[in-house]
C-alpha positions in Angstrom: -2.2 -30.4 65.6 -0.8 -27.9 67.2 -2.1 -24.8 66.0 1.2 -23.1 65.9 2.7 -25.6 63.6 0.3 -24.8 61.5 0.6 -21.2 61.1 4.1 -21.7 61.0 3.4 -24.9 58.0 1.4 -21.7 55.9 4.6 -19.7 56.4 6.4 -22.0 54.8 3.9 -22.2 52.0 3.6 -18.9 51.5 7.5 -18.5 51.4 8.1 -21.2 49.0 5.5 -20.0 47.0 7.0 -16.8 46.6 9.9 -18.0 46.6 9.5 -20.5 42.8 8.4 -18.6 39.7 7.8 -20.2 36.4 8.6 -18.3 32.7 7.0 -19.8 29.8 9.6 -19.9 26.5 8.3 -16.3 25.3 9.1 -14.7 28.4 12.3 -13.0 30.6 12.0 -12.2 34.3 14.1 -8.9 35.0 16.0 -9.7 38.6 16.3 -7.0 40.9 18.1 -7.6 44.4 17.8 -5.1 47.0 16.9 -3.1 44.5 20.2 -3.7 42.3 19.8 -5.5 38.9 21.1 -9.2 38.5 20.1 -10.2 35.7 17.9 -11.6 33.2 16.8 -15.1 33.6 14.5 -17.5 32.3 12.4 -19.4 30.3 11.6 -21.9 32.7 11.8 -22.6 37.1 13.1 -19.6 38.7 14.1 -20.0 42.5 13.8 -15.8 44.4 14.9 -14.7 47.8 12.0 -14.3 49.5 11.6 -10.4 50.5 15.5 -9.9 48.7 15.0 -10.8 45.2 12.2 -9.1 43.0 11.3 -10.1 39.5 10.0 -8.2 36.5 8.2 -10.3 33.6 9.0 -9.1 30.3 7.5 -10.9 27.1 9.4 -11.0 23.9 6.3 -11.7 21.8 6.0 -8.9 18.9 3.4 -6.8 19.3 1.3 -5.2 17.5 0.6 -1.7 18.5 -2.4 0.8 17.5 -1.4 4.5 16.9 -4.2 6.5 17.5 -5.3 8.7 14.3 -3.9 11.8 14.2 -4.8 15.5 12.9 -1.8 15.5 9.8 -1.5 19.0 8.2 1.2 17.7 5.2 3.3 20.0 3.1 0.9 21.4 1.1 -2.0 22.9 3.6 -4.3 19.7 3.5 -5.8 18.6 7.0 -5.8 14.8 7.3 -6.3 12.6 10.1 -4.3 9.0 9.8 -3.7 6.4 11.9 -1.0 3.7 11.8 0.3 0.3 13.4 3.2 -0.7 14.7 5.1 -4.4 15.1 7.9 -4.2 17.9 9.4 -6.9 20.3 11.5 -6.9 22.9 15.4 -7.2 22.1 16.8 -7.1 25.9 14.9 -7.2 28.6 17.1 -5.8 31.1 16.7 -2.4 28.8 13.6 -2.0 28.3 12.9 -2.4 31.9 16.4 0.2 33.6 15.9 2.7 31.0 12.4 3.4 30.1 9.8 3.4 32.4 7.1 1.9 30.6 7.8 0.9 27.2 4.6 0.3 25.7 3.2 3.9 26.8 6.8 5.0 25.8 6.7 3.8 22.3 3.3 4.8 21.7 3.9 8.0 22.2 7.0 8.0 20.2 5.2 6.5 16.9 2.2 9.8 17.4 4.7 12.3 17.6 7.1 10.8 14.2 4.1 10.3 12.7 2.7 13.8 13.1 6.5 15.2 12.6 7.1 12.6 8.6 3.5 13.0 7.5 3.6 17.3 7.5 6.9 17.0 5.4 5.1 15.3 2.5 2.6 16.3 0.4 -0.9 14.9 -0.1 -0.3 12.7 -3.8 3.2 11.5 -1.7 0.9 10.1 1.1 -2.0 8.8 -1.6 0.9 7.0 -3.8 4.1 6.2 -2.1 3.2 4.8 0.8 5.5 2.2 1.2 8.4 4.8 1.2 6.9 6.8 4.2 6.6 3.3 6.3 10.3 2.2 6.0 11.5 6.0 6.2 8.9 5.7 9.5 10.2 2.3 10.9 13.7 3.7 10.5 13.2 7.0 12.5 11.2 5.0 15.8 13.6 2.3 15.4 16.5 4.6 16.0 14.7 6.0 19.1 13.5 3.3 20.6 17.2 1.4 20.1 18.5 2.4 23.6 15.6 1.2 25.2 16.4 -2.5 24.1 13.3 -2.2 21.1 13.4 -3.3 18.2 10.8 -2.2 15.4 10.1 -4.3 12.7 7.4 -3.0 10.9 5.4 0.9 10.6 2.4 0.7 8.4 -0.1 3.9 7.6 -3.7 1.7 7.4 -5.8 4.7 6.7 -6.1 8.8 5.3 -9.0 10.2 6.6 -9.6 12.8 4.6 -11.8 15.9 3.9 -14.9 15.8 2.0 -14.4 18.4 0.0 -10.7 17.4 -1.2 -12.5 13.7 -1.5 -14.5 15.6 -4.6 -11.9 18.0 -5.3 -9.4 14.2 -6.1 -12.7 12.5 -7.8 -13.2 15.4 -10.3 -9.3 15.0 -10.7 -9.7 11.3 -11.4 -12.4 11.9 -13.8 -10.0 15.0 -15.9 -7.2 12.1 -16.0 -9.8 8.9 -17.3 -11.0 11.9 -19.8 -7.1 12.9 -21.3 -6.5 9.5 -21.3 -9.4 8.4 -24.0 -8.4 11.4 -26.2 -4.9 10.5 -26.2 -6.1 7.1 -27.0 -8.5 8.2 -29.9 -6.3 10.2 -31.6 -3.6 7.9 -31.0 -6.0 5.2 -33.5 -7.5 8.0 -35.6 -3.0 8.9 -36.2 -2.7 5.4 -36.8 -5.7 4.8 -38.9 -4.8 7.9 -41.3 -1.7 6.0 -42.0 -2.9 2.9 -42.8 -5.3 4.7 -45.5 -2.0 6.8 -46.8 -0.4 3.6 -47.0 -4.0 2.0 -49.2 -3.7 4.7 -51.0 -0.1 4.5 -52.7 -1.0 0.7 -53.4 -4.7 1.5 -55.3 -3.1 4.7 -57.3 0.0 2.4 -58.8 -2.5 0.5 -60.5 -6.2 2.2 -61.6 -8.0 -1.1 -61.9 -7.6 -1.9 -58.1 -8.8 1.2 -57.5 -12.7 0.2 -59.8 -12.4 -3.1 -58.2 -12.6 -1.4 -54.9 -14.9 0.5 -55.8 -17.6 -1.9 -57.4 -16.9 -4.3 -53.7 -18.1 -0.6 -52.2 -21.2 -0.8 -54.4 -21.9 -4.0 -53.2 -21.7 -3.8 -49.8 -24.0 -1.3 -49.7 -26.2 -2.7 -51.8 -26.6 -6.0 -49.8 -27.3 -3.9 -46.6 -30.7 -2.3 -47.8 -33.2 -3.6 -50.9 -33.0 0.2 -52.9 -32.7 1.2 -55.9 -28.9 3.1 -56.0 -27.9 5.3 -58.9 -23.9 5.7 -59.3 -21.7 7.2 -62.2 -19.8 4.7 -63.7 -15.9 5.6 -64.1 -15.4 6.1 -67.6 -12.5 3.9 -68.0 -15.1 0.7 -67.4 -16.9 1.7 -70.4 -13.6 2.2 -72.7 -13.6 -1.3 -74.1 -17.3 -2.1 -74.8 -16.8 1.6 -76.8 -14.1 0.3 -78.9 -16.5 -3.4 -79.0 -18.8 -1.3 -80.4 -16.5 0.7 -83.0 -15.1 -1.8 -84.2 -18.4 -3.7 -85.3 -19.7 0.0 -86.8 -16.6 -0.1 -89.0 
């Protein structure tokens, strides 16, 4: 085979290879012809004009992007370090390539600045207790900014809040004081309910003196059953009145 023929065959194969592109289901190709955007193609087999056409692959899958830990000063002047994760996907590949140089880098920088800005407007207690509201607010702000790039931000989650050691101790003391307060309130509420029941019992016993005497004898029985000891207690005169009357009748 002539060497020139082999060279021509190799060139044709190279041209054919550069003209054929295969895109997966989750990929799209942004096609530029002589530097001019002509459209978005894919998925499947794509035929390009060699040397004239250039294609940029764009993935349409959801991207989970970590936001590096940011030093934030909250509204109540507490310095914390916060990191987050942003979930987004490309909705319009042509805008993601044409409108911004590097949409991944741009989204990362936007998420970092928005995180510092939003968390700087809330207090530490809100940052720890109202995490869902803060996440929703971050998602709305970032999504509004990336809409011009053809990117949809679906979710933003604050992952970890790193507090200074002295602040951790202060929060621990506050939590302990709150637990003690709740315990005292529960104890006081129990005493209040018990006093009400005792008042009701006293009202019932006051209506019939015999019930008070029976309760007195029942208490003595319970005490005597616990310890084997001798008990000396005063006997109410009302209990002895029937016996006194019987003796008086016999004496007569």
